[in-house]
C-alpha positions in Angstrom: 87.0 117.8 138.7 85.9 114.2 137.1 83.2 113.2 135.6 82.1 109.8 135.7 81.6 107.4 132.4 78.4 106.7 131.4 79.3 103.0 130.0 80.6 100.7 131.5 84.1 99.7 130.6 84.5 96.2 131.7 81.1 95.6 129.5 82.2 97.6 126.6 85.9 95.5 126.4 83.7 92.5 126.9 81.4 93.3 123.9 84.0 94.6 121.8 86.1 91.6 122.1 83.4 89.4 121.4 82.4 90.8 118.2 86.0 90.5 116.9 85.8 86.9 117.7 82.6 85.8 116.7 84.2 83.2 114.6 85.4 81.5 117.8 83.1 79.3 120.1 83.5 80.5 123.5 81.7 80.3 126.6 81.5 83.1 128.9 80.0 83.7 132.5 81.3 87.0 134.1 79.9 88.3 137.1 80.8 91.7 138.2 79.2 95.0 140.6 79.8 98.6 139.9 79.2 101.7 141.9 75.7 102.2 143.7 75.4 98.2 143.7 74.7 98.1 140.2 75.3 94.0 138.9 76.0 92.7 135.7 75.9 89.1 134.3 77.1 88.4 131.1 76.5 84.9 129.4 77.7 83.2 125.9 77.3 79.8 125.1 79.4 77.9 122.7 76.1 76.5 121.1 74.8 80.0 120.0 78.1 82.4 120.1 75.8 85.1 118.2 73.6 85.2 121.4 74.6 87.1 124.4 72.9 87.5 127.7 73.0 90.6 129.6 71.5 90.8 132.9 71.3 93.8 135.2 70.6 94.4 138.6 69.5 97.8 139.8 69.9 98.9 143.8 66.9 98.5 146.0 64.5 101.2 145.3 63.0 102.7 148.3 59.2 103.0 149.1 58.4 106.3 147.6 59.7 105.4 144.4 57.6 104.1 141.3 58.5 101.0 139.5 56.7 98.8 137.1 57.8 95.4 136.7 60.8 95.9 138.3 62.1 98.8 135.9 61.4 102.5 136.5 59.1 104.1 134.5 59.7 104.4 131.0 62.4 101.7 131.2 61.0 99.5 128.8 60.3 102.2 126.0 63.6 103.6 126.7 65.4 100.4 125.6 63.5 100.1 122.6 64.2 103.0 121.5 67.9 102.9 122.1 68.7 99.6 120.7 66.2 98.4 118.1 66.3 95.0 116.8 69.6 94.0 118.4 68.1 93.6 121.6 65.3 91.6 122.7 64.0 92.1 126.4 63.4 88.9 128.2 60.4 88.3 130.1 60.9 86.8 133.2 64.5 88.1 133.7 66.9 85.7 135.2 66.5 85.1 138.8 67.9 87.8 141.0 68.0 90.5 138.5 65.7 93.2 137.2 66.2 93.2 133.5 67.7 90.7 131.4 68.6 91.3 127.7 69.3 89.0 124.9 71.6 90.4 122.1 71.9 89.1 118.9 75.0 90.4 117.7 75.0 89.0 114.1 72.8 92.1 113.8 75.0 94.7 114.4 75.6 97.1 111.9 78.2 96.3 109.4 79.4 99.7 109.5 82.6 100.1 112.0 81.7 103.8 113.4 77.9 103.2 114.0 78.7 99.2 115.4 81.0 100.9 118.0 78.7 103.5 118.9 76.1 101.2 119.6 77.9 99.0 121.4 78.7 101.8 123.8 75.3 102.8 123.7 74.7 98.8 124.9 77.4 99.1 127.5 75.7 102.6 128.9 72.3 100.5 129.6 72.8 101.6 133.7 71.9 105.1 132.4 69.3 103.9 129.7 67.3 102.1 132.5 68.0 104.4 135.5 67.9 107.5 133.8 64.6 107.1 131.7 62.4 108.9 134.2 64.4 111.7 134.3 65.2 112.0 130.6 61.1 111.6 130.1 60.8 114.5 132.3 63.4 116.5 130.5 62.3 115.9 127.0 59.1 117.8 128.1 60.8 120.6 129.7 63.2 120.7 126.2 60.0 120.6 123.9 58.1 123.1 126.1 55.3 120.7 126.6 53.4 120.1 129.6 54.5 117.0 131.6 52.0 114.7 133.1 53.6 115.0 136.5 53.8 118.7 136.4 53.8 120.3 139.7 53.9 116.7 141.4 56.5 115.6 143.6 58.8 112.3 141.8 61.1 110.0 143.6 63.9 108.5 141.7 66.1 105.8 143.0 69.9 106.2 142.2 71.4 104.3 145.3 70.0 101.2 147.5 67.0 102.4 149.4 67.9 106.0 148.5 66.1 108.8 145.9 66.3 111.9 144.6 63.6 114.2 143.8 62.1 116.3 141.3 59.3 119.0 140.7 58.3 119.5 137.1 56.9 122.6 136.2 56.3 124.6 133.1 59.4 126.4 132.5 62.0 124.6 134.9 62.6 121.3 136.8 63.9 121.3 140.3 66.1 118.7 141.3 66.8 118.0 144.9 69.4 115.7 146.1 69.5 114.5 150.1 73.1 113.6 150.9 74.1 110.6 153.0 77.0 109.5 153.9 77.9 106.5 156.6 81.2 107.9 157.5 81.7 111.3 160.0 84.9 112.2 158.1 83.4 111.7 154.9 80.2 113.6 155.8 82.2 116.7 157.3 84.2 116.6 154.0 81.1 116.6 151.9 79.4 119.5 153.3 82.9 121.7 152.9 82.9 120.3 149.2 79.0 121.1 148.4 79.3 124.3 149.9 82.5 125.1 147.8 80.6 123.4 144.8 77.9 126.0 145.2 80.3 129.1 145.4 82.0 128.1 142.2 78.6 128.4 140.5 78.8 132.6 141.2 81.9 132.5 139.1 81.6 134.3 135.9 82.9 131.3 133.6 79.6 129.7 135.0 76.9 131.9 134.5 74.9 129.3 132.0 75.6 126.2 134.6 72.4 125.3 136.3 71.8 127.2 139.4 72.6 125.4 142.5 72.1 125.8 146.5 72.9 123.8 149.1 70.6 123.4 152.8 71.4 121.6 155.9 67.8 121.6 156.0 65.2 120.2 153.5 64.1 123.0 150.6 60.3 123.8 150.5 60.0 121.7 147.6 60.5 118.7 149.8 57.2 119.3 151.8 55.1 116.8 150.2 58.1 113.6 150.7 57.9 111.5 153.4 59.7 111.9 156.4 61.8 108.8 156.1 62.9 110.0 152.6 64.3 113.1 154.4 67.0 111.8 156.6 70.1 113.4 155.7 73.6 114.0 157.5 75.1 116.2 154.7 72.4 118.6 153.7 70.3 118.6 150.7 71.6 120.2 147.3 69.1 121.6 144.5 69.8 122.3 141.1 67.4 124.3 138.6 66.9 122.9 135.4 66.1 125.3 132.3 65.3 124.2 128.8 68.8 125.4 127.7 70.6 123.2 129.6 68.4 119.9 127.9 68.8 121.3 124.3 69.9 118.6 121.7 72.7 116.4 123.0 72.7 118.3 125.9 69.8 116.2 127.1 72.3 113.3 127.6 74.8 114.7 129.5 72.4 116.4 132.0 70.5 113.1 132.5 73.6 111.1 133.4 75.6 113.9 135.5 72.1 114.2 137.6 71.9 110.4 137.8 75.3 109.9 139.1 75.5 112.9 141.4 75.8 111.4 144.5 78.6 109.2 143.1 80.5 112.1 141.4 80.4 113.8 145.3 81.5 110.7 146.7 84.3 110.3 144.6 86.0 113.3 145.1 85.6 113.4 148.9 87.2 109.7 149.1 90.2 111.3 146.6 90.2 114.1 149.0 90.1 112.1 151.8 93.3 110.0 150.2 95.1 112.9 149.2 95.2 114.2 152.6 96.1 111.1 154.2 99.0 110.9 151.7 100.3 113.8 152.8 99.9 113.3 156.3 102.1 110.0 155.7 104.9 111.9 153.8 104.7 114.7 156.8 105.3 111.6 159.6 108.0 110.3 157.6 109.9 113.4 157.2 109.5 113.6 161.3 110.7 110.3 161.5 113.8 110.9 159.4 114.5 114.1 161.3 114.4 112.2 164.7 116.5 109.6 163.2 119.3 112.1 162.4 118.9 114.0 165.6 119.0 110.3 167.6 122.2 109.6 165.5 124.0 113.0 166.7 123.4 112.4 170.3 124.8 109.0 170.0 127.8 110.6 168.3 128.3 113.4 171.1 128.2 110.9 173.5 131.1 108.8 172.3 133.1 111.7 172.1 131.9 114.2 174.2 135.1 116.6 173.5 135.6 115.5 170.3 139.4 115.1 171.4 142.2 112.6 171.0 143.5 110.5 173.7 147.2 109.0 174.1 147.6 106.2 176.1 150.9 106.8 178.4 153.5 104.3 179.8 154.3 104.2 183.3 157.2 106.1 183.3 155.7 108.9 181.5 153.0 109.1 183.8 155.2 109.4 186.7 157.5 112.5 184.8 154.1 114.4 184.4 153.0 113.7 187.8 156.3 115.3 189.3 156.4 117.8 186.9 
């Protein structure tokens, strides 16, 4: 199965091209949209080629989530910790966006490896911002300290007007995803995929993976959630995260995989649907070829039913044959 990359490939390529051509004064104005309706806007002016403005629009949050100043809680602190002096947060952001960052490319590290690592981190701004609340909770779990939200249900946005839920506890964090799909075929495929996903967790090689469960009804952890947030046509998936899952470098990977879990499932559902469609098309093409061959054979037999040869007789030969 394929895991999505945490950084935006187009954003990273744009940053690398800009850094490699700082001496050239060029004007850039790029708009693009990535999965789950995360929108980006990049601007570079010819007057100041070392400065790049990056604006990000996040998915529309549902009412149960907590946004502070248009951003998930903890996002400002996460941006400052990740980018340091290279990035400045503009307040207010550009119209239509939740966040605008001013990048001073002249302050990038001189070392090529460190510079590339920082650019990858900047291209992962989606993970830094949307994953900030989840990172705060999981950091408390990793350090085994008491989370201020212990025992309280937290709703985090991950898709437009949709959220997933956290239940922080002393030794674990339960993460619950209501799974929603617009298409009935996608819903059926997703339910089958998620059941297989849960069954695969029981194999011997995945003993250290987070425990996973799937239910068509809301689990008990969501008893305090608002009714409108529990509308799901493909069931509910729950993960239980323990300290061993967020130790050291595992924290970043866990935050990203949980933040994009619905997109991960949706990707594989669409891939499965596309694979089945391609198999159906190949099957139909083979049947059409078989019918065409059968039609050609039938026409051949109609032209020569006895597969014999005929000779045209003259009038005298015909009379002679009739007399005999």
